[in-house]
Every structure is written in structure tokens, then in C-alpha cells.
C-alpha positions in Angstrom: 11.5 -9.5 -7.2 10.3 -9.6 -3.6 7.0 -8.4 -2.1 9.0 -5.5 -0.4 9.5 -3.9 -3.8 5.8 -2.8 -3.6 6.8 -0.6 -0.6 9.6 1.0 -2.5 7.3 1.7 -5.5 4.6 3.0 -3.2 7.1 5.4 -1.6 8.2 6.7 -5.0 4.7 7.1 -6.4 3.6 9.0 -3.3 6.7 11.3 -3.5 5.9 11.9 -7.2 2.2 12.4 -6.4 1.4 9.7 -9.0 -2.1 8.4 -8.4 -2.1 6.0 -11.4 1.3 4.7 -10.2 -0.2 4.0 -6.7 -3.2 2.4 -8.3 -1.0 0.1 -10.4 0.3 -1.5 -7.1 -3.2 -2.9 -6.4 -4.9 -5.9 -8.0 -8.0 -5.0 -10.0 -10.1 -6.6 -7.3 -8.0 -5.6 -4.3 -9.4 -4.4 -0.9 -8.0 -1.4 1.0 -8.9 -0.2 4.5 -8.6 3.6 4.3 -8.5 4.2 8.1 -9.2 2.8 11.5 -12.9 1.9 11.8 -13.6 2.8 8.2 -15.2 0.3 5.8 -12.9 -1.3 3.2 -13.1 -0.1 -0.4 -12.9 -2.7 -3.2 -11.4 -2.5 -6.6 -8.5 -0.5 -8.0 -10.6 2.6 -9.1 -12.2 2.9 -5.6 -8.8 2.5 -4.0 -7.4 5.2 -6.1 -10.2 7.5 -4.9 -9.4 6.6 -1.3 -5.7 7.3 -1.9 -6.3 10.9 -3.2 -6.2 12.2 0.3 -2.5 11.3 0.5 -1.7 13.4 -2.6 -3.3 16.6 -1.3 0.1 17.9 -0.2 3.6 16.7 -0.8 4.6 13.9 1.5 7.0 11.0 1.9 6.6 7.6 3.3 9.1 5.2 5.0 8.1 1.6 5.1 9.9 -1.3 6.8 8.6 -4.9 6.3 8.9 -6.5 9.8 7.6 -9.9 8.7 7.2 -11.5 5.3 5.7 -15.0 4.9 5.7 -16.1 1.3 4.0 -19.2 -0.1 4.5 -19.4 -3.9 2.8 -16.5 -5.5 1.2 -15.2 -2.2 2.7 -13.3 0.6 1.5 -12.0 3.9 3.4 -8.9 5.0 3.5 -7.0 8.3 5.1 -3.5 8.0 5.7 -0.4 10.0 5.2 2.9 8.1 5.5 6.6 8.7 4.1 9.3 6.4 5.6 12.8 6.8 4.0 15.9 5.1 3.1 19.5 5.7 0.4 18.4 8.2 2.9 16.5 10.3 3.6 12.8 10.7 1.3 9.8 10.8 2.5 6.3 11.5 1.1 2.8 11.8 1.5 -0.9 11.4 0.1 -2.6 8.3 -1.1 -6.1 7.5 -0.9 -6.8 3.8 -1.6 -9.7 1.5 0.1 -9.6 -1.9 0.1 -11.7 -5.0 2.7 -12.2 -7.7 1.2 -11.6 -11.1 2.0 -13.7 -14.2 4.4 -10.9 -15.2 6.3 -11.4 -12.0 5.2 -8.1 -10.3 3.8 -8.1 -6.8 0.5 -6.3 -6.1 -1.7 -5.8 -3.1 -4.7 -8.1 -2.7 -5.5 -6.7 0.7 -3.9 -3.6 2.2 -4.9 -2.7 5.8 -2.4 0.1 6.8 -3.8 0.0 10.4 -4.2 -3.8 10.6 -1.7 -4.6 13.3 
């Protein structure tokens, strides 16, 4: 399994409006930056609260990893993304740090969707 699988799962959970599924993609102690200039939120439950806004109406996301640097169980990923929903389209360039768990799954440690 590669770090990019997290993007595929994120897209599916967003399409399914599955908040618990989205939360499962984050480490228990992960950090998420909800928007430009906003303070990061820490911990899976706080991240799930921040992600609720993306589930207010049906939407889809396209993500393309533009750079992946993996060192053992850690990966730094740059990605371009586009979310399309009833309110229009939003896009950005993310900077992400992921970790491979002991079960072999990749999870976000740091997710900054507007980091690049």
C-alpha cells in the first residue's frame, strides 16, 4: 500500500458523506489545518469536527499527488486537489505528512490542505 491510497479513501469517504471514515484516515494525535490563516486542530475527534463542513452538502474531491517522498514508515506528500459540490468548486495544493501504521495502513500525521 502506498501513501496515495489515503487520497483514494478520502475521496470515497467524502462521496459517501462518511465522517467516521474520514476520521479513520488521521492518526489519533494528527494535526489538521482547516483553512488559510486558521489555527490547526489537533486530535482525531477535533479533526472530525473540522471536517463536518465538507459533509454539509454532497461533494466530490479529485486529488493528485504531485510529489511523494517516502522514508520507511514516513512520507511527505504534496498534492493538488479540487472539491466540487453544490456551492461550486474549491481547489488548492496540500502539504501532508503521513505515517504507516503497524497494520500497514497510511494515516495523516499532518494535513495542511492549503500548505503549498
